Backbone bond lengths (Angstrom), bond angles and torsions (degrees), N, CA, C in turn:
res aa  C-N    CA-C-N  psi(-1)  N-CA   C-N-CA  omega(-1)  CA-C   N-CA-C  phi
1 M - - - 1.445 - - 1.512 108.92 -
2 K 1.319 113.35 141.96 1.453 118.99 -178.59 1.520 108.82 -133.45
3 E 1.322 116.29 125.15 1.456 119.75 175.52 1.518 108.58 -86.03
4 V 1.327 116.73 133.31 1.464 122.49 -178.94 1.524 108.97 -133.10
5 V 1.315 116.07 168.67 1.461 121.14 171.32 1.521 107.78 -105.19
6 Y 1.316 115.71 157.72 1.459 121.50 -173.20 1.530 112.64 -52.53
7 K 1.312 117.46 -42.92 1.467 120.12 -176.20 1.535 112.91 -67.88
8 E 1.335 117.44 -13.27 1.471 120.98 177.38 1.531 112.62 -86.01
9 L 1.326 116.77 -10.44 1.462 120.04 179.50 1.522 110.12 -69.72
10 T 1.323 116.35 149.92 1.462 119.81 171.97 1.522 108.11 -68.94
11 D 1.310 116.86 167.94 1.469 120.58 178.98 1.521 111.12 -57.01
12 I 1.322 118.15 -47.09 1.463 121.25 -176.89 1.532 110.89 -68.20
13 Q 1.337 118.19 -37.10 1.460 120.43 176.74 1.527 110.81 -63.65
14 G 1.329 117.11 -44.00 1.461 121.60 179.07 1.512 112.13 -64.15
15 R 1.321 116.55 -42.18 1.467 120.65 178.93 1.529 111.00 -65.00
16 A 1.331 117.09 -39.19 1.468 120.87 178.32 1.527 110.64 -65.44
17 L 1.313 116.96 -41.48 1.462 120.56 178.84 1.532 110.36 -66.19
18 D 1.321 117.23 -42.28 1.466 121.38 177.48 1.529 110.93 -61.50
19 E 1.320 117.06 -41.74 1.464 121.52 178.73 1.531 110.40 -65.77
20 S 1.327 117.56 -37.61 1.470 121.03 177.14 1.517 110.73 -59.82
21 L 1.321 116.10 -42.60 1.460 120.74 178.83 1.530 110.67 -67.02
22 R 1.309 116.85 -39.68 1.465 120.70 -179.70 1.530 111.54 -63.50
23 V 1.334 117.22 -46.49 1.465 119.16 -174.69 1.521 113.21 -75.32
24 L 1.323 118.45 -22.06 1.469 117.69 -179.69 1.520 111.49 -64.11
25 L 1.326 116.74 -18.13 1.466 120.69 175.92 1.531 111.39 -65.33
26 H 1.339 117.66 -18.00 1.462 122.19 -179.45 1.530 112.54 -98.76
27 S 1.308 116.61 9.22 1.458 121.21 179.96 1.534 110.64 -59.33
28 Y 1.318 115.48 138.78 1.469 121.07 172.64 1.520 105.74 -104.06
29 N 1.340 116.04 103.22 1.471 119.97 -171.77 1.527 112.72 -141.97
30 P 1.341 118.57 57.80 1.460 120.09 -177.25 1.527 114.45 -68.70
31 Y 1.320 118.67 -11.76 1.458 121.59 -176.60 1.521 112.22 -99.11
32 S 1.315 117.72 -51.24 1.468 120.67 -178.50 1.525 112.60 -91.66
33 H 1.330 117.05 -23.33 1.475 122.46 -174.21 1.529 111.09 57.18
34 F 1.320 116.40 30.56 1.464 122.77 180.00 1.519 107.59 -117.36
35 S 1.313 115.69 118.74 1.466 121.74 -176.88 1.518 110.21 -97.86
36 V 1.323 116.08 136.66 1.459 121.44 176.19 1.516 108.64 -132.55
37 G 1.315 115.35 135.16 1.449 121.68 174.12 1.516 109.03 -120.74
38 A 1.318 116.14 142.68 1.466 121.07 178.11 1.519 107.91 -136.22
39 C 1.325 115.10 146.23 1.463 119.31 179.37 1.527 109.42 -140.02
40 L 1.308 115.43 116.67 1.458 121.98 177.85 1.522 110.57 -77.68
41 I 1.313 115.89 145.48 1.465 122.80 171.66 1.524 106.10 -109.42
42 T 1.332 116.52 114.46 1.460 119.40 -178.34 1.525 110.26 -74.53
43 D 1.318 115.43 169.89 1.466 119.88 177.52 1.525 111.50 -66.51
44 K 1.344 117.12 -14.15 1.470 121.85 176.57 1.530 111.30 -102.87
45 E 1.331 115.60 13.25 1.461 124.77 179.27 1.529 112.91 61.11
46 E 1.320 115.60 36.29 1.454 121.44 169.74 1.522 106.95 -94.74
47 L 1.320 117.10 156.59 1.459 122.09 -178.12 1.517 110.33 -112.13
48 I 1.336 115.93 133.57 1.461 121.92 177.23 1.523 106.88 -134.11
49 S 1.331 116.29 121.08 1.460 120.16 -172.21 1.520 112.89 -112.61
50 G 1.323 114.34 166.45 1.455 122.06 176.23 1.513 109.74 -158.40
51 T 1.314 115.99 163.24 1.456 121.32 178.25 1.523 109.24 -138.32
52 N 1.325 115.76 163.16 1.462 119.23 -177.12 1.522 111.67 -71.80
53 F 1.333 114.91 149.65 1.455 123.14 178.89 1.517 106.96 -136.73
54 E 1.336 115.84 106.83 1.462 120.77 -176.82 1.518 111.44 -83.81
55 N 1.340 114.94 168.12 1.446 121.73 -177.07 1.518 108.52 -147.61
56 S 1.324 116.96 147.01 1.466 119.77 179.34 1.529 111.63 -62.93
57 A 1.315 117.78 -25.97 1.468 121.84 169.22 1.529 104.28 -90.17
58 Y 1.324 116.88 89.65 1.465 123.29 -166.61 1.522 114.63 -47.03
59 G 1.307 117.80 -36.44 1.462 120.55 -179.59 1.518 113.27 -65.59
60 S 1.330 116.98 -15.02 1.464 121.07 179.21 1.524 112.46 -88.88
61 T 1.310 116.92 -1.28 1.463 121.33 178.45 1.526 110.16 -62.69
62 I 1.328 116.37 141.15 1.465 122.20 177.32 1.522 108.17 -111.72
63 C 1.308 116.61 124.82 1.459 122.19 178.11 1.525 110.23 -75.17
64 A 1.315 116.01 159.50 1.471 121.81 -178.53 1.522 111.90 -59.14
65 E 1.337 117.17 -40.62 1.455 120.62 -177.73 1.528 110.79 -62.02
66 R 1.331 115.91 -46.45 1.460 119.46 179.75 1.522 111.64 -71.36
67 A 1.335 117.54 -31.97 1.466 120.49 175.96 1.526 110.21 -61.94
68 A 1.321 116.79 -42.44 1.473 120.70 178.60 1.529 110.35 -64.70
69 I 1.325 116.72 -42.90 1.469 120.80 -179.73 1.529 110.51 -64.87
70 L 1.325 117.58 -43.13 1.469 120.47 178.72 1.530 111.31 -65.06
71 R 1.321 116.19 -39.06 1.466 119.71 177.05 1.530 110.38 -62.81
72 A 1.329 116.35 -45.30 1.463 120.72 179.00 1.528 110.39 -61.98
73 N 1.324 116.79 -43.59 1.463 120.81 -179.85 1.524 110.65 -60.55
74 A 1.335 116.95 -41.31 1.464 120.75 178.16 1.529 111.49 -64.14
75 M 1.328 116.39 -24.45 1.470 121.87 177.47 1.527 111.31 -87.88
76 G 1.346 117.23 -2.58 1.459 121.03 -178.91 1.516 113.62 82.18
77 V 1.337 117.31 18.53 1.465 121.81 -178.54 1.530 108.80 -108.13
78 R 1.333 116.09 126.41 1.467 120.07 -177.91 1.523 113.84 -136.12
79 R 1.298 119.19 5.53 1.472 121.52 -178.12 1.522 108.96 -115.33
80 F 1.320 114.14 122.67 1.461 120.29 -174.42 1.523 111.45 -133.30
81 K 1.317 114.52 156.81 1.470 122.17 174.81 1.518 110.88 -106.89
82 G 1.339 116.61 -28.52 1.454 118.71 -175.60 1.513 112.68 -169.17
83 I 1.332 113.28 179.09 1.459 121.75 178.13 1.520 108.21 -150.14
84 A 1.325 116.52 140.33 1.460 122.88 174.83 1.521 108.13 -110.33
85 I 1.342 115.72 139.13 1.466 120.85 -176.65 1.528 108.51 -134.56
86 I 1.339 115.52 133.27 1.453 121.04 179.14 1.528 107.99 -142.89
87 A 1.329 117.52 148.99 1.464 120.74 -176.56 1.527 110.76 -143.69
88 R 1.342 114.35 161.77 1.464 119.99 172.68 1.516 109.67 -158.79
89 G 1.322 114.77 156.45 1.456 120.94 176.69 1.510 111.12 -85.83
90 K 1.333 116.68 173.55 1.463 121.03 -177.72 1.528 111.20 -60.64
91 N 1.303 116.29 -45.22 1.465 120.34 -175.95 1.521 112.45 -121.93
92 F 1.325 116.91 22.91 1.461 118.41 -179.11 1.520 111.04 -154.40
93 D 1.321 114.68 147.32 1.458 120.96 171.84 1.523 108.13 -84.50
94 T 1.307 116.66 148.76 1.457 119.87 177.03 1.527 109.66 -73.45
95 V 1.335 115.81 143.55 1.469 120.83 176.84 1.530 110.23 -108.41
96 E 1.314 116.06 -11.65 1.465 122.58 173.73 1.522 107.41 -125.11
97 I 1.313 115.83 155.04 1.462 119.72 178.21 1.525 110.16 -67.32
98 T 1.314 115.83 156.17 1.459 122.01 175.87 1.519 107.24 -114.98
99 G 1.321 116.42 116.45 1.453 121.02 179.41 1.518 110.95 -89.13
100 P 1.318 117.07 165.03 1.460 120.83 178.31 1.527 111.66 -67.72
101 C 1.330 115.99 147.95 1.463 120.74 176.82 1.531 109.59 -69.24
102 G 1.304 116.85 173.69 1.464 121.32 -178.78 1.516 113.39 -60.94
103 S 1.335 117.27 -42.18 1.466 120.12 179.16 1.521 110.88 -62.79
104 C 1.329 116.48 -42.17 1.468 119.95 179.16 1.519 110.88 -66.87
105 R 1.326 117.30 -37.44 1.468 119.48 177.35 1.520 110.49 -60.62
106 Q 1.328 117.34 -41.02 1.463 120.75 179.40 1.528 110.77 -65.39
107 V 1.321 117.07 -43.39 1.470 120.36 178.98 1.528 109.96 -66.23
108 L 1.332 117.36 -40.94 1.467 120.47 177.61 1.526 111.15 -62.81
109 Y 1.326 117.12 -34.59 1.468 119.82 177.01 1.530 110.23 -65.88
110 E 1.322 116.45 -41.56 1.474 120.19 177.34 1.529 109.21 -60.51
111 V 1.331 116.27 -44.76 1.469 121.31 177.84 1.523 110.68 -60.48
112 S 1.315 117.25 -38.98 1.467 119.97 179.67 1.526 110.76 -65.50
113 Q 1.332 117.26 -36.56 1.463 119.43 177.74 1.535 110.58 -70.32
114 I 1.308 118.02 -39.46 1.465 120.74 175.31 1.528 109.85 -61.35
115 S 1.344 115.63 -40.85 1.470 121.48 -176.94 1.524 113.21 -78.94
116 G 1.329 117.04 -15.06 1.458 120.43 -179.48 1.524 113.50 69.29
117 C 1.327 116.45 33.09 1.465 119.34 179.38 1.525 110.33 -148.39
118 N 1.318 115.45 166.70 1.452 122.23 172.62 1.525 106.66 -88.54
119 L 1.306 116.99 94.48 1.456 123.83 -172.18 1.526 112.07 -51.39
120 E 1.338 116.53 126.23 1.460 121.85 176.81 1.531 108.87 -78.58
121 I 1.329 116.19 137.17 1.458 121.17 -179.19 1.521 108.62 -125.20
122 I 1.335 115.37 122.76 1.464 122.69 -179.36 1.524 106.89 -107.17
123 L 1.309 116.96 118.40 1.462 122.81 -178.31 1.516 108.79 -115.33
124 S 1.335 116.85 137.06 1.459 119.44 -175.99 1.518 112.25 -145.08
125 T 1.335 114.82 152.57 1.455 120.70 168.80 1.519 108.29 -75.41
126 T 1.315 116.43 166.87 1.459 121.47 -177.82 1.523 112.16 -57.89
127 K 1.317 117.41 -42.55 1.470 120.65 -177.72 1.531 112.66 -84.51
128 K 1.320 116.43 2.32 1.471 122.85 179.92 1.529 112.22 59.97
129 D 1.339 115.74 29.00 1.464 119.88 178.30 1.528 112.36 -93.27
130 K 1.328 116.17 -8.52 1.465 121.18 172.12 1.524 106.63 -137.45
131 I 1.318 115.88 116.50 1.461 121.93 -178.28 1.524 108.25 -129.60
132 I 1.305 115.99 131.70 1.466 121.53 177.15 1.524 108.23 -123.19
133 I 1.316 115.18 133.13 1.465 120.91 172.90 1.520 107.19 -107.14
134 T 1.309 115.35 125.90 1.456 121.74 -179.40 1.529 107.96 -138.44
135 S 1.293 116.63 -163.21 1.465 120.55 178.77 1.519 109.14 -141.70
136 I 1.311 115.87 164.55 1.465 119.33 179.82 1.529 110.80 -64.22
137 R 1.317 117.49 -34.26 1.472 118.16 179.91 1.529 112.00 -69.36
138 E 1.328 116.74 -28.61 1.469 119.19 174.87 1.529 110.51 -73.08
139 L 1.329 116.51 -39.15 1.461 120.11 -178.23 1.522 113.42 -79.29
140 L 1.338 117.09 -20.66 1.460 120.86 -179.35 1.532 109.18 -136.78
141 P 1.341 116.19 71.55 1.469 118.40 -179.10 1.536 111.07 -66.37
142 L 1.300 115.36 151.28 1.465 122.14 -179.45 1.525 111.52 55.92
143 A 1.323 115.90 38.35 1.465 121.88 -177.08 1.523 111.40 -66.79
144 F 1.315 114.33 164.34 1.452 122.78 -177.12 1.520 108.58 -131.77
145 G 1.320 116.89 120.40 1.460 120.53 -178.03 1.512 111.69 -139.92
146 P 1.317 116.77 -172.44 1.465 120.93 -174.64 1.522 113.64 -60.47
147 L 1.310 117.75 -37.84 1.470 119.47 -179.73 1.522 112.21 -67.57
148 D 1.337 116.01 -25.82 1.463 120.29 179.61 1.527 112.78 -72.60
149 I 1.323 116.95 -16.98 1.467 120.06 177.58 1.528 111.61 -116.44
150 G 1.338 115.28 16.54 1.456 120.42 173.55 1.511 115.86 76.60
151 V 1.330 118.50 20.08 1.457 120.98 178.55 1.522 108.79 -80.36
152 D 1.319 116.34 129.90 1.457 121.85 179.15 1.524 108.73 -83.03
153 I 1.344 116.57 109.69 1.461 121.25 179.84 1.525 111.22 -108.17
154 S 1.335 116.74 13.15 1.466 120.48 -175.19 1.523 113.12 -62.55
155 E 1.309 118.38 -28.91 1.468 119.64 179.63 1.523 112.83 -73.11
156 Y 1.322 116.73 -10.31 1.450 120.96 -179.25 1.495 111.85 -98.29
């Protein structure tokens, strides 16, 4: 993990983080009042974003990271280099970064195997005053995915 300041981000990293902040305004979160925005960076440096959508049956809630991945999949896009994630509370800015939950880490690992890379993950506070760049392998060590059980995902 590496802590950086906003001006040290590449253009595409900065744009992805900015898009994450923009889309979190569309979060549907009547239960937690916690907004999360995520923005995937495709292998062609296109941006695809998503935000969390809560549900009264809490287990049916979709996190921003998975919302972005599902949106990309519906568009026929499955190859990524990275993802930016930013969050905030209803009446407060975050002072610490918010990392992906365990389910999202597992899905991001699957995406990294499809993409053939160690997915870069950019995590930031709401005001972008604390930014950490890490990877899925750092966030999910000893991960288990389709390639680990011999599943051929090359057609995807």
